[in-house]
C-alpha positions as a Markdown table, in Angstrom:
| # | Residue | x | y | z |
|---|---|---|---|---|
| 1 | Met | 0.0 | 0.0 | 0.0 |
| 2 | Ile | 1.1 | 3.5 | -0.8 |
| 3 | Arg | 1.2 | 5.9 | 2.2 |
| 4 | Ala | 0.2 | 9.3 | 1.0 |
| 5 | Ala | -0.1 | 12.9 | 2.3 |
| 6 | Ile | -2.9 | 15.1 | 1.0 |
| 7 | Ile | -1.7 | 18.6 | 0.5 |
| 8 | Gly | -4.7 | 20.9 | 0.8 |
| 9 | Leu | -7.7 | 20.0 | 3.0 |
| 10 | Gly | -10.4 | 22.0 | 1.4 |
| 11 | Trp | -13.5 | 20.7 | -0.3 |
| 12 | Trp | -11.7 | 18.4 | -2.8 |
| 13 | Gly | -9.0 | 17.3 | -0.4 |
| 14 | Gln | -11.6 | 16.1 | 2.0 |
| 15 | Thr | -13.4 | 14.4 | -0.8 |
| 16 | Ile | -10.3 | 12.5 | -1.7 |
| 17 | Ala | -9.6 | 11.5 | 1.9 |
| 18 | Ala | -13.1 | 10.1 | 2.2 |
| 19 | Ser | -12.7 | 8.2 | -1.1 |
| 20 | Leu | -9.5 | 6.5 | 0.0 |
| 21 | Ala | -10.5 | 5.8 | 3.6 |
| 22 | Thr | -10.8 | 2.1 | 3.0 |
| 23 | Ser | -8.5 | 1.7 | 0.0 |
| 24 | Asp | -6.0 | -1.2 | 0.1 |
| 25 | Val | -3.9 | 0.5 | -2.7 |
| 26 | Ile | -3.3 | 4.0 | -1.5 |
| 27 | Arg | -4.0 | 5.4 | 2.0 |
| 28 | Pro | -3.8 | 9.0 | 3.3 |
| 29 | Val | -1.9 | 9.1 | 6.5 |
| 30 | Leu | -1.2 | 12.8 | 6.7 |
| 31 | Gly | -3.1 | 16.0 | 5.8 |
| 32 | Ile | -1.4 | 19.3 | 5.1 |
| 33 | Asp | -3.1 | 22.7 | 5.3 |
| 34 | Pro | -2.0 | 26.1 | 6.6 |
| 35 | Leu | -5.5 | 26.8 | 8.0 |
| 36 | Glu | -6.0 | 25.5 | 11.6 |
| 37 | Gly | -9.7 | 25.0 | 11.0 |
| 38 | Ala | -9.1 | 22.7 | 8.0 |
| 39 | Arg | -6.6 | 20.7 | 10.0 |
| 40 | Ala | -9.0 | 20.4 | 12.9 |
| 41 | Lys | -11.7 | 19.1 | 10.7 |
| 42 | Ala | -9.4 | 16.5 | 9.1 |
| 43 | Ala | -7.9 | 15.5 | 12.5 |
| 44 | Ala | -11.5 | 14.7 | 13.7 |
| 45 | Thr | -11.6 | 11.9 | 11.2 |
| 46 | Gly | -8.4 | 10.4 | 12.6 |
| 47 | Leu | -6.0 | 11.9 | 10.0 |
| 48 | Gln | -2.7 | 13.2 | 11.2 |
| 49 | Thr | -2.1 | 16.8 | 10.2 |
| 50 | Ala | 0.6 | 19.4 | 9.7 |
| 51 | Ala | 0.8 | 23.0 | 8.4 |
| 52 | Gln | 3.5 | 23.0 | 5.7 |
| 53 | Phe | 4.1 | 21.1 | 2.4 |
| 54 | Glu | 7.7 | 20.5 | 3.5 |
| 55 | Asp | 6.4 | 18.6 | 6.6 |
| 56 | Ala | 5.2 | 15.8 | 4.2 |
| 57 | Leu | 8.5 | 15.6 | 2.4 |
| 58 | Ala | 10.4 | 15.4 | 5.7 |
| 59 | Arg | 8.6 | 12.2 | 6.7 |
| 60 | Pro | 10.3 | 9.1 | 5.4 |
| 61 | Asp | 7.1 | 7.0 | 5.6 |
| 62 | Ile | 5.3 | 9.2 | 3.1 |
| 63 | Glu | 5.7 | 7.7 | -0.4 |
| 64 | Ala | 3.4 | 10.0 | -2.3 |
| 65 | Val | 1.8 | 13.4 | -2.2 |
| 66 | Ile | -1.7 | 14.2 | -3.5 |
| 67 | Leu | -1.8 | 17.9 | -4.4 |
| 68 | Cys | -5.2 | 19.7 | -3.8 |
| 69 | Thr | -3.6 | 23.1 | -3.9 |
| 70 | Pro | -4.1 | 26.3 | -5.9 |
| 71 | Gln | -3.0 | 25.6 | -9.5 |
| 72 | Asp | -0.2 | 28.2 | -9.5 |
| 73 | Arg | 1.7 | 26.2 | -6.9 |
| 74 | His | 1.5 | 22.8 | -8.7 |
| 75 | Ala | 4.7 | 23.1 | -10.8 |
| 76 | Arg | 7.1 | 23.9 | -8.0 |
| 77 | Gln | 5.4 | 21.3 | -5.6 |
| 78 | Ile | 5.6 | 18.6 | -8.3 |
| 79 | Glu | 9.3 | 19.4 | -8.8 |
| 80 | Ala | 10.0 | 19.4 | -5.1 |
| 81 | Ala | 8.2 | 16.2 | -4.5 |
| 82 | Ala | 10.0 | 14.5 | -7.4 |
| 83 | Arg | 13.4 | 15.6 | -6.1 |
| 84 | Ala | 12.5 | 14.1 | -2.8 |
| 85 | Gly | 11.7 | 10.8 | -4.5 |
| 86 | Arg | 7.9 | 11.0 | -3.9 |
| 87 | His | 5.2 | 9.9 | -6.3 |
| 88 | Val | 2.8 | 12.8 | -7.2 |
| 89 | Phe | -0.9 | 12.8 | -7.8 |
| 90 | Cys | -1.9 | 16.4 | -8.9 |
| 91 | Glu | -5.4 | 17.8 | -9.1 |
| 92 | Lys | -6.3 | 19.5 | -12.4 |
| 93 | Pro | -5.0 | 21.5 | -14.0 |
| 94 | Leu | -1.5 | 20.0 | -13.8 |
| 95 | Cys | 0.1 | 23.4 | -14.3 |
| 96 | Thr | -0.9 | 26.8 | -15.7 |
| 97 | Thr | 1.6 | 27.0 | -18.5 |
| 98 | Gly | 3.2 | 24.6 | -21.0 |
| 99 | Arg | 6.7 | 25.6 | -19.9 |
| 100 | Asp | 5.9 | 24.8 | -16.2 |
| 101 | Ala | 4.4 | 21.5 | -17.3 |
| 102 | Glu | 7.4 | 20.6 | -19.3 |
| 103 | Arg | 9.7 | 21.2 | -16.2 |
| 104 | Ala | 7.4 | 19.3 | -13.9 |
| 105 | Leu | 7.2 | 16.3 | -16.2 |
| 106 | Ala | 10.9 | 16.4 | -16.7 |
| 107 | Ala | 11.5 | 16.3 | -13.0 |
| 108 | Val | 9.2 | 13.3 | -12.6 |
| 109 | Lys | 10.9 | 11.5 | -15.4 |
| 110 | Ala | 14.4 | 12.3 | -14.0 |
| 111 | Ala | 13.4 | 11.0 | -10.5 |
| 112 | Asn | 11.7 | 7.9 | -12.0 |
| 113 | Val | 8.5 | 8.6 | -9.9 |
| 114 | Gln | 4.9 | 8.2 | -11.0 |
| 115 | Ile | 2.6 | 11.1 | -11.7 |
| 116 | Gly | -1.2 | 11.0 | -11.8 |
| 117 | Ile | -3.7 | 13.7 | -12.7 |
| 118 | Gly | -7.2 | 14.4 | -11.3 |
| 119 | His | -9.1 | 13.7 | -14.5 |
| 120 | Glu | -11.3 | 11.1 | -12.9 |
| 121 | Arg | -14.0 | 11.4 | -15.6 |
| 122 | Arg | -11.9 | 9.1 | -17.8 |
| 123 | Phe | -12.6 | 6.4 | -15.2 |
| 124 | Glu | -16.4 | 6.6 | -15.4 |
| 125 | Pro | -17.7 | 3.3 | -16.9 |
| 126 | Ala | -19.7 | 4.9 | -19.7 |
| 127 | Val | -16.8 | 7.0 | -20.8 |
| 128 | Ile | -14.6 | 3.9 | -20.8 |
| 129 | Glu | -17.2 | 2.2 | -23.0 |
| 130 | Met | -17.5 | 5.2 | -25.4 |
| 131 | Arg | -13.7 | 5.2 | -25.9 |
| 132 | Lys | -13.6 | 1.5 | -26.5 |
| 133 | Arg | -16.4 | 1.4 | -29.0 |
| 134 | Tyr | -14.9 | 4.4 | -30.8 |
| 135 | Ala | -11.4 | 2.7 | -30.9 |
| 136 | Asp | -13.1 | -0.5 | -32.3 |
| 137 | Gly | -14.6 | 1.6 | -35.1 |
| 138 | Glu | -18.2 | 1.4 | -34.2 |
| 139 | Phe | -18.8 | 5.1 | -34.7 |
| 140 | Gly | -16.6 | 5.5 | -37.7 |
| 141 | Met | -14.5 | 8.7 | -38.0 |
| 142 | Gly | -14.8 | 11.1 | -35.1 |
| 143 | Leu | -16.4 | 14.3 | -36.2 |
| 144 | Val | -17.5 | 16.2 | -33.2 |
| 145 | Val | -17.3 | 16.0 | -29.4 |
| 146 | Glu | -19.9 | 18.0 | -27.4 |
| 147 | Gly | -19.3 | 18.4 | -23.7 |
| 148 | Asn | -20.9 | 20.4 | -20.9 |
| 149 | Phe | -19.9 | 20.3 | -17.3 |
| 150 | Ser | -21.7 | 23.0 | -15.3 |
| 151 | Gln | -22.6 | 23.6 | -11.7 |
| 152 | Asp | -23.4 | 26.3 | -9.2 |
| 153 | Lys | -21.4 | 25.1 | -6.2 |
| 154 | Phe | -19.3 | 28.2 | -6.2 |
| 155 | Leu | -22.1 | 30.7 | -5.7 |
| 156 | Asn | -21.8 | 30.2 | -1.9 |
| 157 | Leu | -18.0 | 30.6 | -1.8 |
| 158 | Pro | -16.5 | 33.7 | 0.0 |
| 159 | Arg | -15.6 | 36.2 | -2.7 |
| 160 | Asp | -12.0 | 36.2 | -1.5 |
| 161 | Asn | -11.6 | 32.4 | -2.3 |
| 162 | Trp | -8.8 | 31.8 | -4.8 |
| 163 | Arg | -11.2 | 29.9 | -7.1 |
| 164 | Leu | -13.0 | 33.3 | -7.8 |
| 165 | Ser | -9.8 | 35.3 | -8.1 |
| 166 | Lys | -9.2 | 37.0 | -11.5 |
| 167 | Ala | -5.4 | 37.2 | -10.6 |
| 168 | Glu | -5.0 | 33.6 | -9.4 |
| 169 | Asn | -7.6 | 31.9 | -11.6 |
| 170 | Pro | -8.4 | 34.2 | -14.5 |
| 171 | Val | -10.8 | 31.9 | -16.4 |
| 172 | Gly | -12.7 | 30.5 | -13.5 |
| 173 | Pro | -15.0 | 28.0 | -15.3 |
| 174 | Leu | -12.0 | 26.5 | -17.1 |
| 175 | Ser | -10.1 | 25.2 | -14.1 |
| 176 | Ala | -13.3 | 24.4 | -12.2 |
| 177 | Thr | -15.0 | 22.1 | -14.7 |
| 178 | Gly | -14.1 | 22.9 | -18.3 |
| 179 | Ile | -10.7 | 21.4 | -18.1 |
| 180 | His | -12.3 | 18.0 | -17.6 |
| 181 | Met | -14.1 | 18.4 | -20.9 |
| 182 | Val | -10.8 | 19.4 | -22.6 |
| 183 | Asp | -9.2 | 16.3 | -21.3 |
| 184 | Leu | -12.0 | 14.0 | -22.5 |
| 185 | Ser | -11.8 | 15.6 | -25.9 |
| 186 | Ile | -8.1 | 15.0 | -26.1 |
| 187 | Ala | -8.6 | 11.4 | -24.9 |
| 188 | Ile | -11.1 | 10.8 | -27.7 |
| 189 | Leu | -10.0 | 13.0 | -30.6 |
| 190 | Gly | -6.2 | 13.2 | -30.1 |
| 191 | Lys | -4.0 | 16.3 | -30.6 |
| 192 | Pro | -5.7 | 19.8 | -30.4 |
| 193 | Val | -4.2 | 22.5 | -32.6 |
| 194 | Lys | -6.5 | 25.6 | -32.5 |
| 195 | Val | -8.9 | 27.1 | -30.0 |
| 196 | Trp | -11.4 | 29.9 | -29.7 |
| 197 | Ala | -12.9 | 30.7 | -26.3 |
| 198 | Arg | -15.5 | 33.2 | -25.0 |
| 199 | Leu | -15.8 | 34.1 | -21.3 |
| 200 | Ala | -18.5 | 36.2 | -19.8 |
| 201 | Thr | -20.0 | 37.0 | -16.4 |
| 202 | Leu | -23.7 | 36.8 | -16.8 |
| 203 | Gly | -25.3 | 35.0 | -13.8 |
| 204 | Ser | -23.1 | 36.0 | -10.9 |
| 205 | Asp | -20.7 | 38.7 | -9.6 |
| 206 | Phe | -17.6 | 36.4 | -10.0 |
| 207 | Ala | -14.6 | 38.5 | -10.9 |
| 208 | Asn | -13.2 | 35.7 | -13.2 |
| 209 | Gly | -16.3 | 34.8 | -15.2 |
| 210 | Asp | -19.1 | 32.3 | -14.9 |
| 211 | Thr | -19.9 | 31.3 | -18.5 |
| 212 | Leu | -17.2 | 29.8 | -20.8 |
| 213 | Thr | -17.7 | 28.3 | -24.3 |
| 214 | Ile | -14.8 | 26.7 | -26.2 |
| 215 | Thr | -14.4 | 25.6 | -29.8 |
| 216 | Leu | -11.4 | 23.3 | -30.1 |
| 217 | Gly | -10.0 | 22.2 | -33.4 |
| 218 | Phe | -8.0 | 18.9 | -33.7 |
| 219 | Glu | -5.3 | 17.8 | -36.0 |
| 220 | Ser | -7.6 | 15.2 | -37.5 |
| 221 | Gly | -10.1 | 18.0 | -38.6 |
| 222 | Ala | -12.6 | 17.1 | -35.8 |
| 223 | Thr | -14.0 | 19.7 | -33.5 |
| 224 | Ala | -15.0 | 19.8 | -29.8 |
| 225 | Leu | -17.7 | 22.2 | -28.6 |
| 226 | Leu | -17.4 | 22.6 | -24.9 |
| 227 | Thr | -19.3 | 24.5 | -22.2 |
| 228 | Ala | -18.6 | 25.3 | -18.6 |
| 229 | Val | -21.1 | 27.4 | -16.6 |
| 230 | Leu | -20.7 | 28.2 | -12.9 |
| 231 | Ala | -24.1 | 30.0 | -12.5 |
| 232 | Thr | -26.6 | 27.2 | -13.3 |
| 233 | Pro | -27.6 | 24.1 | -11.5 |
| 234 | Phe | -25.6 | 21.0 | -12.3 |
| 235 | Met | -25.5 | 19.6 | -15.8 |
| 236 | Gly | -23.1 | 17.1 | -17.2 |
| 237 | Arg | -23.1 | 15.7 | -20.7 |
| 238 | Leu | -20.6 | 14.2 | -23.2 |
| 239 | Ala | -21.5 | 13.2 | -26.7 |
| 240 | Leu | -19.3 | 11.8 | -29.5 |
| 241 | Leu | -20.7 | 12.1 | -33.1 |
| 242 | Gly | -19.0 | 9.9 | -35.7 |
| 243 | Ser | -19.5 | 9.1 | -39.4 |
| 244 | Lys | -21.3 | 5.9 | -38.6 |
| 245 | Gly | -23.0 | 6.7 | -35.3 |
| 246 | Trp | -23.0 | 8.5 | -32.0 |
| 247 | Met | -23.1 | 8.0 | -28.3 |
| 248 | Glu | -24.3 | 10.4 | -25.6 |
| 249 | Ile | -23.7 | 10.2 | -21.8 |
| 250 | Cys | -25.8 | 12.3 | -19.4 |
| 251 | Asp | -24.9 | 12.6 | -15.7 |
| 252 | Arg | -27.7 | 12.3 | -13.3 |
| 253 | Thr | -25.8 | 14.2 | -10.5 |
| 254 | His | -22.5 | 15.8 | -9.9 |
| 255 | Pro | -19.6 | 13.3 | -10.1 |
| 256 | Glu | -18.7 | 14.2 | -6.5 |
| 257 | Asn | -21.7 | 12.0 | -5.4 |
| 258 | Pro | -22.7 | 10.1 | -8.6 |
| 259 | Thr | -26.0 | 8.5 | -8.9 |
| 260 | Gly | -25.4 | 7.1 | -12.4 |
| 261 | Trp | -25.5 | 7.9 | -16.1 |
| 262 | Asp | -28.1 | 7.6 | -18.8 |
| 263 | Val | -26.5 | 6.6 | -22.1 |
| 264 | Thr | -27.9 | 6.6 | -25.6 |
| 265 | Arg | -26.1 | 4.9 | -28.5 |
| 266 | Val | -27.1 | 5.1 | -32.2 |
| 267 | Val | -25.4 | 3.3 | -35.1 |
| 268 | Arg | -26.6 | 3.7 | -38.7 |
| 269 | Gly | -29.0 | 0.9 | -39.7 |
| 270 | Ala | -29.8 | -0.2 | -36.1 |
| 271 | Ala | -32.3 | 0.8 | -33.5 |
| 272 | Pro | -31.2 | 3.3 | -30.8 |
| 273 | Ala | -29.9 | 1.6 | -27.7 |
| 274 | Ala | -30.5 | 3.1 | -24.2 |
| 275 | Ala | -28.8 | 2.0 | -21.0 |
| 276 | Tyr | -28.4 | 3.1 | -17.4 |
| 277 | Tyr | -25.0 | 2.9 | -15.7 |
| 278 | Pro | -25.1 | 2.7 | -11.9 |
| 279 | Pro | -22.9 | 4.9 | -9.6 |
| 280 | His | -19.2 | 4.2 | -9.7 |
| 281 | Ala | -16.3 | 5.5 | -7.6 |
| 282 | Ala | -14.3 | 7.1 | -10.5 |
| 283 | Val | -12.3 | 9.4 | -8.2 |
| 284 | Arg | -11.1 | 6.3 | -6.2 |
| 285 | Asp | -10.4 | 4.4 | -9.4 |
| 286 | Asn | -8.2 | 7.1 | -10.7 |
| 287 | Leu | -6.2 | 7.4 | -7.5 |
| 288 | Glu | -5.8 | 3.6 | -7.2 |
| 289 | Ala | -4.6 | 3.4 | -10.9 |
| 290 | Phe | -2.0 | 5.9 | -9.9 |
| 291 | Gly | -1.1 | 3.9 | -6.8 |
| 292 | Arg | -0.8 | 0.6 | -8.8 |
| 293 | Ala | 1.4 | 2.3 | -11.4 |
| 294 | Ala | 3.6 | 3.7 | -8.7 |
| 295 | Thr | 4.2 | 0.1 | -7.3 |
| 296 | Gly | 5.0 | -1.4 | -10.7 |
| 297 | Gly | 1.5 | -2.4 | -11.8 |
| 298 | Ala | -0.3 | -1.5 | -15.0 |
| 299 | Pro | 0.9 | 1.7 | -16.6 |
| 300 | Tyr | -1.1 | 4.8 | -15.6 |
| 301 | Pro | -3.6 | 5.4 | -18.4 |
| 302 | Val | -3.0 | 9.2 | -18.9 |
| 303 | Thr | 0.3 | 9.7 | -20.7 |
| 304 | His | 2.7 | 12.6 | -20.2 |
| 305 | Glu | 2.0 | 13.7 | -23.8 |
| 306 | Glu | -1.8 | 14.0 | -23.0 |
| 307 | Met | -1.1 | 15.9 | -19.8 |
| 308 | Leu | 1.2 | 18.3 | -21.6 |
| 309 | Ala | -1.4 | 18.8 | -24.4 |
| 310 | Asn | -4.0 | 19.5 | -21.8 |
| 311 | Val | -1.9 | 22.2 | -20.2 |
| 312 | Arg | -1.0 | 23.8 | -23.5 |
| 313 | Thr | -4.6 | 23.9 | -24.4 |
| 314 | Phe | -5.5 | 25.4 | -21.0 |
| 315 | Glu | -2.9 | 28.1 | -21.6 |
| 316 | Ala | -4.3 | 28.8 | -25.1 |
| 317 | Ile | -7.9 | 29.0 | -23.9 |
| 318 | Gln | -6.9 | 31.6 | -21.4 |
| 319 | Arg | -5.2 | 33.7 | -24.1 |
| 320 | Ser | -8.2 | 33.4 | -26.4 |
| 321 | Ala | -10.7 | 34.3 | -23.7 |
| 322 | Ala | -8.6 | 37.4 | -23.0 |
| 323 | Asn | -8.2 | 38.6 | -26.6 |
| 324 | Gly | -11.1 | 37.1 | -28.4 |
| 325 | Gln | -8.9 | 35.6 | -31.1 |
| 326 | Ile | -8.4 | 32.0 | -32.4 |
| 327 | Glu | -5.2 | 30.8 | -30.7 |
| 328 | Thr | -2.7 | 28.2 | -31.8 |
| 329 | Ile | -2.0 | 25.5 | -29.3 |
């Protein structure tokens, strides 16, 4: 079993701790947060706590760190953990610039440690089936991916929270939910090359926007049409349209507490097929895949190349949202 420290004990750090509480692959044994209240809440669950990131690296029994920290800290924390010989699981986005991501991935490779990324939506059963059917040729040539991941969880956040900061998080819906759709598009359609994005503040007073739309062009000629809204109740949808058929996945509830997925699949010449996929612990699956890869098991299913493509796209989306232009990735 991998003994891990969770760095950052906010909403998502607590979610990860709960997800791994009974895992026999990776187990949190330490929680790090500078806020006393967050540490106290984690300590009440039996987790040991400390205040500084360096405290985790100083403990020889900690084999991995799970970063649930603001995104502008990820690059230097990944590099520091790699230098200390620790495996690193990093919440999305991996880094904020392609240059930072290149350095972070180079540090991981040089230290021969495993890196994982918080794109748990790849581990949802319906998404796994969509990718397999597409790879097997069932849908023909990939033409368009449509994705929407929207929520209103941030409406109740204090306005000084970093997630709502225009300085720390200039395109808020992107890092909150949109980056998951970018990752799934890359997983399905391959290498992205161009992007046009539009950001607006329409349903809130968020300084860094609440409505994001993205048009993403791929090397193959395919396109992804992606939406992330932070001022509407939850909606989650992923659709792949191909030259022979299509498949659509609709989330019943937010993936933090999934209650299943409704799936429709249509292939030319056949009757539409509908199915229900029951709830599944995709967050835990992702972390355990990382833990198994770190101990010599099956390779982690998100490659360094895909991680880097995602960060470069993240960077290009922010440029496009700022200047209104089509940006090269």
